[in-house]
Steps between C-alpha positions, in 0.01 A plus 500: 500500500275223629197726501452429129424137584181601675203601289345839566166476670303586187666208316423242765230249409172584667263238641190439296196693623299177473578127523614313192183294490310821433738586218444158344124540522516843341716383211270202445200731476683718250610212278164325495 
């Protein structure tokens, strides 16, 4: 069946709760 081609909702990638620039800043603070 073609339904298997579609990911279940829980497997779908979710948007980040914050912009990537924030992620970069956080990782920089951690590494430094």
